[in-house]
TIKOL-479270 format. One line per 10 residues: for each residue x, y, z of C-alpha. Coordinates in nm, 4 decimals. Example, Ala and Ser with C-alpha at 12.3 -4.5 7.8 and 13.67 -1.06 7.14 Angstrom:
1.2300/-0.4500/0.7800 | 1.3670/-0.1060/0.7140
***
This chain:
-7.6073/-13.6263/-9.5391 | -7.6658/-13.4091/-9.8475 | -7.6556/-13.7201/-10.0670 | -7.9265/-13.8858/-9.8580 | -8.1440/-13.5729/-9.8748 | -8.1059/-13.5428/-10.2529 | -8.1762/-13.9079/-10.3103 | -8.4807/-13.8824/-10.0833 | -8.6162/-13.5811/-10.2731 | -8.5598/-13.7422/-10.6124
-8.6967/-14.0805/-10.5060 | -9.0068/-13.9191/-10.3554 | -9.0554/-13.7146/-10.6721 | -9.0207/-14.0071/-10.9095 | -9.2037/-14.2574/-10.6891 | -9.4931/-14.0185/-10.6351 | -9.5053/-13.9394/-11.0050 | -9.5299/-14.3073/-11.0872 | -9.7903/-14.3685/-10.8173 | -10.0276/-14.0968/-10.9390
-10.0394/-14.2298/-11.2932 | -10.3752/-14.3922/-11.2168 | -10.5489/-14.0513/-11.2112 | -10.7296/-13.8848/-11.5000 | -10.7773/-13.5365/-11.6445 | -10.5547/-13.2587/-11.7670 | -10.5312/-12.8885/-11.8377 | -10.4261/-12.6485/-12.1085 | -10.1262/-12.4697/-11.9555 | -9.8037/-12.4536/-12.1486
-9.4370/-12.4098/-12.0761 | -9.3853/-12.0354/-12.0971 | -9.1337/-11.9241/-11.8353 | -8.7596/-11.9825/-11.8176 | -8.7579/-12.2466/-11.5377 | -9.0467/-12.4265/-11.7056 | -8.8542/-12.4363/-12.0327 | -8.5431/-12.5715/-11.8611 | -8.7433/-12.8423/-11.6847 | -8.9503/-12.9226/-11.9959
-8.6384/-12.9646/-12.2103 | -8.4819/-13.1919/-11.9473 | -8.8029/-13.3922/-11.9057 | -8.8469/-13.4476/-12.2803 | -8.4860/-13.5601/-12.3216 | -8.5056/-13.7943/-12.0206 | -8.8173/-13.9550/-12.1662 | -8.6052/-14.0321/-12.4730 | -8.3438/-14.1892/-12.2433 | -8.1020/-13.8937/-12.2507
-8.0489/-13.7787/-11.8906 | -7.7812/-13.5181/-11.9595 | -8.0103/-13.2165/-11.9153 | -8.1512/-13.3578/-11.5895 | -7.7962/-13.4301/-11.4777 | -7.7026/-13.0714/-11.5598 | -7.9837/-12.9559/-11.3279 | -7.8040/-13.1135/-11.0308 | -7.5686/-12.8595/-10.8716 | -7.2172/-12.9246/-11.0026
-7.0714/-13.0181/-10.6640 | -7.3308/-13.2993/-10.6261 | -7.3649/-13.4084/-10.9877 | -7.1355/-13.7113/-10.9900 | -7.2938/-13.8535/-10.6772 | -7.6556/-13.8261/-10.7964 | -7.6723/-13.8573/-11.1742 | -7.7140/-14.2352/-11.1744 | -7.9982/-14.2162/-10.9185 | -8.2037/-14.0031/-11.1552
-8.1646/-14.2486/-11.4405 | -8.2552/-14.5471/-11.2242 | -8.5654/-14.3934/-11.0669 | -8.7129/-14.2040/-11.3647 | -9.0505/-14.3697/-11.4433 | -9.1152/-14.2170/-11.7881 | -8.8240/-14.3533/-11.9929 | -8.9380/-14.4458/-12.3448 | -9.2910/-14.3145/-12.2886 | -9.4637/-14.1000/-12.5481
-9.6057/-13.7674/-12.4403 | -9.9665/-13.7226/-12.5429 | -9.9735/-13.3905/-12.3589 | -9.7727/-13.2235/-12.0864 | -9.8440/-12.9017/-11.8994 | -9.6562/-12.6871/-11.6519 | -9.7194/-12.4148/-11.3998 | -9.4583/-12.2237/-11.2041 | -9.5134/-12.0837/-10.8567 | -9.2545/-11.8145/-10.7902
-9.1177/-11.8027/-10.4374 | -8.8660/-11.5276/-10.5131 | -8.6424/-11.4291/-10.8051 | -8.4117/-11.7256/-10.7450 | -8.6565/-11.9931/-10.6219 | -8.9567/-12.1447/-10.7977 | -9.1595/-12.4613/-10.7918 | -9.2462/-12.6051/-11.1322 | -9.5501/-12.8345/-11.1404 | -9.6108/-13.0767/-11.4254
-9.9040/-13.2922/-11.5317 | -10.0215/-13.4611/-11.8497 | -10.0902/-13.7823/-12.0369 | -9.8175/-14.0339/-12.1167 | -9.8303/-14.3466/-12.3332 | -9.6088/-14.5891/-12.1456 | -9.3907/-14.8542/-12.3145 | -9.6156/-15.1193/-12.1573 | -9.9048/-14.9912/-12.3691 | -10.0842/-14.8307/-12.0740
-10.1840/-14.4670/-12.0902 | -10.0932/-14.2854/-11.7695 | -10.2555/-13.9574/-11.6679 | -10.1482/-13.7062/-11.4065 | -10.4105/-13.4399/-11.3362 | -10.3290/-13.0845/-11.2388 | -10.4514/-13.1653/-10.8876 | -10.1949/-13.4477/-10.8768 | -9.9138/-13.2378/-11.0244 | -9.5755/-13.2840/-10.8659
-9.3912/-12.9746/-10.7480 | -9.0249/-12.9644/-10.8417 | -8.8319/-12.6985/-10.6471 | -8.5721/-12.5141/-10.8533 | -8.3136/-12.2567/-10.7511 | -8.1209/-12.0192/-10.9758 | -7.7449/-12.0075/-10.9248 | -7.5144/-11.8088/-11.1509 | -7.7989/-11.7579/-11.3990 | -7.8797/-12.1309/-11.4289
-8.1749/-12.3287/-11.2878 | -8.0906/-12.6290/-11.0692 | -8.2886/-12.8692/-10.8527 | -8.3256/-12.6945/-10.5173 | -8.1832/-12.9736/-10.3065 | -8.2111/-12.7744/-9.9856 | -8.5882/-12.7419/-10.0238 | -8.8634/-12.9797/-9.9218 | -9.1171/-12.7983/-10.1391 | -9.1976/-13.1018/-10.3509
-9.2998/-13.2929/-10.0399 | -9.4760/-13.0208/-9.8444 | -9.6402/-12.7908/-10.0973 | -9.9521/-12.8576/-10.2962 | -10.0271/-12.6763/-10.6198 | -10.2280/-12.3585/-10.5905 | -10.5511/-12.3487/-10.7841
***
């Protein structure tokens, strides 16, 4: 059951991210807080084809079951980042939602843009001082970014 929920969250995240590439715009936010930095580092490495940091963001007890799903559904592999921005909405000290948006040059030659209004919310939870995907949350599906 947990595997199905995680896969659903990750598939929705990556599928929605790919679907909103047709938008336009951007903003001037930057990665400044701890969860943003963790997610930004993982995102930049995954774009290069290295999914280890994303894999490390899966809670350890679920990691083996879900790591391959991230690699297979990640739409930005081998893209170049023209710009990327983040905003974090804090739920409490151990739960945040990190939103990202930006402009990506895709391997196909297309330039894909995600506006701040289209930003995808990624729920994160802190456990033992580390940030992980909050797999018990439906925030990325239910919440829209605050303006």
